[in-house]
C-alpha positions, 0 to 999 in steps of 0.5 A: 453544494460541492461534495468531494468523494475520496475513498481508498480501494475496498480491499479484495472487492472494489477499486478506489475509482469504482468505489468513488463512482458508485458513491457518487451515483448514489449521492446524485440519485438523491441530490442531483443539483450538487457538484460531486468531485471524485478523488480516488486515493491510495496509501501505498498499497494495491491500487496506488498506480491506478490512482497515480495514472488517473491523477498525473497527466502524461503517465505511461504504462509499461508491462514486464514479465518478472519472477512472482512471489512463488518463483513463477513468472507473473506479468507486472506493470509499472508507471512512467511519470513525467520527470523520469520517475518510475512508480512501481507497486510491490503488490503487482510483482510480489503481492500476496494475491499472486500466491495460490497458497500462502508461503510465509517462509519461501515467498520472495520479492525478487520480481520487485527488484526485476521490475525496478531494474527494467525501469532503470534500464528504460532511463528512470532517474527516480524510483517510487516504490508502493510497498503495500500488499507483500506476500513475503517477510524477506526484508526486501532481500529478493529485490535487492538480490535481483539488483545485484546484492548477495546474501550469504550463508556461513559457507559463503554461498548465496542463500535461497530466496524467502524470509525463512532462509535469512536464519542462515544469513552470515554476511551481505555483499553489496559490491555488485549492487546496482547504484540507486538512481540519481534522483533518489528512491522513495518508499510509500508505506501505509504502516509505521511499523518498525522492522523488529519486535512485537510491533514489527514485520514478522510479529504483526504481519507474518500471521496475515501471510500464513505464518504460525507462531514458530514461523514468526519467531524464525522470521524475526530471527532472520530479520534480526540477522539482516539488520545486524549485517546491513545496519541502518535504522531498523526502528525507523517508522515504516521499516517493517512495511512489506515484510521489511522491504522498507528497511532493506531499501532504506539500509542498502539503497538509501531510500526514504520511507514516508506515508503513502497516503499523504504523498498520493493525496497531494498528487491527486489534488485533494487539498484543491478539491476540498476548497469550498466543499461542503462535505468530503466522503472517504472510505475503505474496506475496514475502519479500525484503530489503525485507520488514522495512522498513515492510511487514506481515511486518517489522511482525509480526516486531517485534510478535511479538518484543516480545510474546515470541511465536515467528513463522512465515512463509508467502510465495509465494516466499522470495527468496535472502538473509538468512533471515527471523527466524522459527522456520519459513518456508514458500514456496508455490512450493516446495509447489506445484512452481513459482510458476505452480501456486501463483498458480493456486490460492493457497488450496489451497497456503495450506491446505497450508502451514497444515497443514505448520506445524501438524505442526511444532508440538509444544506 
């Protein structure tokens, strides 16, 4: 039997490629005669560039030193793809793990703009931005400022970086903004959140970045001011991704926001891998009601259904709620006796999950 293993990374514990390899090892330990094909995936969050590098021939890494989310220098890699495409990952320049402690009002996306500028200097004709994992809620203003935009207070002076400063925004000057590349700009998003409101960037994701209720209200006010100055469509799906960075690049640079999992699955060749398969196994750190809305698991389930291939799920934890649309689901926390042991040695429990799934198949 042909088995396709196509997981996302298990956030904070193991990358997609290593997770796929561990599941494959477990499967082969029980069914050594099966053909096992690993297709590690991503949805526009952390690990996106690793998936692209593994999927696209002639991809070339570049390393830059840029301003991190706290204002300190960080090392940030970007990927040059054939055809003059620069793929950049917001999390590598402006991601939450780069902060020693959460700073919901002061964290900035300046480094993202800096790495995009370096890619353009290197001759990039198209830019692809993976939006997931942001530390900030600044609407992408730090990145746009690094590319030449000016965000001004009532006195006409530039605002300091960070989403908290946007409460003082009075005007935006795009006259010095570097033009986007001729091939266009795409933003890969793992969420469909709008910029504003109870389902927006501040309300939903601000607390995940350390924001209190009062700070969420302050950030919401700042993003509303930004929308009033920039225009565009703050209600567009994905506008609220990465603390509003999706909105900022769409409104100021004409970027197209789309589901990252769909595009990355296409580049990785998921549909081709599923042809003739008897089972596909996908996985992620936590499966919940959001997993079917633009994330890897939901994308794999849809592709499997279209191909007529049964699916299985392995997740660090499977949240209460509607069961996933799969033949079998395995939670690593259940196998390991709790989330702590599962996080401490994810490879071991992924191998165990692969073994368990293999014992359930009778073909």
